[in-house]
C-alpha positions in Angstrom: 190.4 -22.1 78.7 190.2 -21.7 82.6 186.8 -21.4 83.7 188.0 -19.4 86.8 189.9 -16.2 87.1 193.2 -16.5 89.1 191.9 -14.0 91.7 188.8 -16.2 92.2 191.1 -19.3 92.7 193.2 -17.4 95.0 190.0 -16.4 97.0 188.9 -20.0 97.4 192.1 -21.4 98.3 192.2 -18.9 101.2 188.5 -19.2 102.2 188.5 -22.7 102.4 192.2 -23.2 103.5 192.3 -26.6 101.9 193.7 -27.7 98.5 193.5 -31.7 98.3 195.9 -33.6 96.1 195.4 -36.3 93.8 196.2 -38.5 91.0 194.7 -41.7 89.4 195.3 -43.1 86.1 191.8 -44.7 86.1 189.2 -41.8 85.1 186.0 -43.5 86.6 187.9 -43.6 90.1 189.0 -40.0 89.6 185.4 -38.9 88.9 184.3 -40.6 92.2 186.8 -38.9 94.2 186.4 -35.7 92.8 182.6 -35.9 93.5 183.5 -37.2 97.1 185.8 -34.3 97.6 182.9 -31.9 96.4 180.3 -33.2 98.3 182.7 -33.0 101.4 182.7 -29.2 100.8 186.2 -28.9 98.9 186.2 -26.5 96.2 189.4 -27.1 94.7 191.6 -30.1 93.7 195.0 -30.4 92.4 195.4 -33.2 90.0 198.9 -34.1 90.0 200.8 -34.6 86.6 202.3 -38.0 87.9 201.6 -40.9 85.3 201.5 -41.6 81.6 198.7 -39.9 80.0 197.9 -38.3 82.9 196.7 -35.1 80.8 194.1 -37.3 79.2 192.5 -38.2 82.5 192.6 -34.6 83.3 190.9 -33.3 80.3 187.8 -35.8 80.6 187.9 -35.1 84.4 187.7 -31.2 84.0 184.8 -31.9 81.3 183.1 -33.9 84.2 183.6 -31.2 86.9 182.3 -28.4 84.3 179.3 -30.6 83.9 178.4 -32.1 87.2 180.2 -30.2 89.7 180.3 -26.3 88.6 182.0 -24.9 91.6 184.7 -27.1 91.6 188.0 -25.4 90.4 190.4 -28.0 88.9 194.1 -27.5 88.6 197.1 -29.5 87.9 200.4 -30.0 90.1 203.8 -31.4 89.6 204.3 -29.3 86.3 208.0 -28.7 85.7 208.1 -26.9 82.5 206.1 -24.3 80.4 205.0 -26.9 77.7 203.3 -29.1 80.2 201.7 -26.0 81.7 200.5 -24.9 78.2 199.0 -28.6 77.6 197.1 -28.5 80.7 195.8 -24.8 80.2 194.6 -26.0 76.5 192.8 -28.7 78.6 191.4 -25.9 81.0 193.4 -26.0 83.9 192.4 -23.4 86.4 195.6 -23.3 88.5 198.9 -24.7 87.9 201.5 -25.7 90.9 205.1 -26.6 90.3 207.1 -28.2 92.9 210.1 -25.6 92.3 210.5 -22.0 90.9 210.4 -22.0 87.3 210.2 -18.6 85.9 209.4 -19.7 82.4 206.1 -21.4 83.8 205.3 -18.3 85.6 205.4 -16.4 82.6 203.7 -18.8 80.6 200.7 -18.8 83.2 200.6 -15.1 83.5 200.3 -14.8 79.8 196.9 -16.8 80.0 196.1 -15.1 83.3 195.9 -18.6 85.3 197.2 -18.5 88.9 200.4 -20.5 89.5 201.6 -21.5 92.7 205.5 -22.2 92.6 207.3 -24.4 94.9 209.8 -22.3 96.9 212.4 -23.1 100.0 213.8 -19.8 100.9 213.1 -16.3 101.2 214.7 -15.2 98.3 212.8 -17.9 96.0 209.5 -16.6 97.5 210.4 -12.8 96.8 211.3 -13.7 93.2 207.8 -15.7 92.7 206.4 -12.8 93.9 207.9 -10.4 91.7 206.8 -12.6 88.8 203.0 -12.6 90.1 202.5 -15.4 92.3 199.8 -14.7 94.5 200.1 -17.9 96.6 203.5 -19.4 97.1 203.8 -23.0 97.8 206.6 -23.9 100.4 208.0 -27.5 99.6 208.7 -29.8 101.1 206.7 -29.0 104.2 207.7 -31.5 106.0 211.6 -30.5 105.7 210.9 -26.8 106.2 207.9 -26.9 108.9 205.8 -24.4 110.5 208.9 -22.5 111.9 209.8 -21.6 108.4 206.4 -20.1 107.7 206.5 -18.0 111.0 209.9 -16.9 110.2 208.7 -15.5 106.5 205.5 -14.1 107.7 207.4 -11.8 110.2 209.5 -9.6 107.8 207.0 -10.3 104.8 203.3 -10.4 106.4 201.8 -9.9 102.8 203.1 -13.3 101.8 200.5 -15.8 101.2 201.9 -19.5 102.0 200.5 -22.8 101.0 202.7 -25.5 102.7 202.5 -29.0 100.7 204.4 -32.2 101.7 204.1 -33.2 105.4 200.8 -31.7 105.9 198.2 -34.3 107.6 194.7 -34.2 108.9 195.6 -34.4 112.6 194.6 -31.1 114.5 198.1 -30.7 116.1 199.5 -30.5 112.6 197.2 -28.4 111.0 197.2 -26.1 114.1 200.9 -25.8 113.6 200.4 -24.8 110.1 197.7 -22.0 110.5 199.0 -20.9 113.5 202.1 -19.9 111.8 200.5 -18.1 109.0 199.7 -20.5 106.5 197.0 -19.2 104.1 196.0 -22.9 102.9 197.4 -26.2 103.0 198.1 -28.8 100.3 197.3 -32.2 101.4 197.7 -35.5 99.3 197.6 -39.3 100.6 196.8 -37.9 104.3 193.5 -36.8 102.6 192.7 -39.2 100.0 194.5 -42.3 101.5 195.4 -45.5 99.9 192.8 -47.1 102.2 189.8 -45.3 100.8 190.8 -46.0 97.1 191.5 -49.5 97.8 188.3 -50.1 99.4 186.5 -47.7 97.0 185.1 -45.7 100.3 184.1 -42.8 98.6 181.4 -42.2 101.4 184.2 -42.2 104.0 186.3 -39.7 101.8 183.4 -37.2 101.7 183.1 -37.6 105.4 186.9 -37.1 105.9 187.1 -34.0 103.8 184.1 -32.5 105.5 185.6 -33.1 108.9 188.9 -31.8 107.6 187.4 -28.7 106.4 185.6 -28.1 109.8 188.6 -28.8 111.6 190.4 -26.0 109.6 187.8 -23.5 109.9 187.5 -24.1 113.7 191.3 -23.7 114.3 191.3 -20.6 112.1 188.4 -19.1 114.3 190.5 -19.4 117.4 193.5 -17.5 116.0 
């Protein structure tokens, strides 16, 4: 069962502005990444459902978070069907992210009052997602849609909360473009938890990178 209510999850997504994305098949590596992100100030992490037995790693990682990192909100991404969503919710997923608009996943999450963020690429999809109860809508792939898409959506629909994912980097120009356009938060994967950090086991550097990124986001938003 989720430890955090969906309104809490949405609130933290909005207040911090950053959702780190990460997957690794080694539980101990995953724990160290999660701790580094937490010490760096992140309070959410999307564990992507990418590899075989990913749910087993997630289940143990979520127990670790509940025990050692009590404010960390752990969710799951790359979910493409309601069965997978149910499996992760049984393991305590606090939010579910999909790469596309899947109405059956939305209904499954709503039944358990778990936040879901569907991937959308058109205003019609965003509208339907909100009708189905999505509080924060993911736009994907962000690299193809761009900040201009976010700005265009916010014009007629200023109430829409958007999380671009894919193509988001930790560089100031990139982040400034997304938040100036009206993004509520951003999802960031390999540009935050980089291959270099993982290969070198540089968890202290990852902690610093997360902290610097969060500070940069806060600075950018304060200037808007």
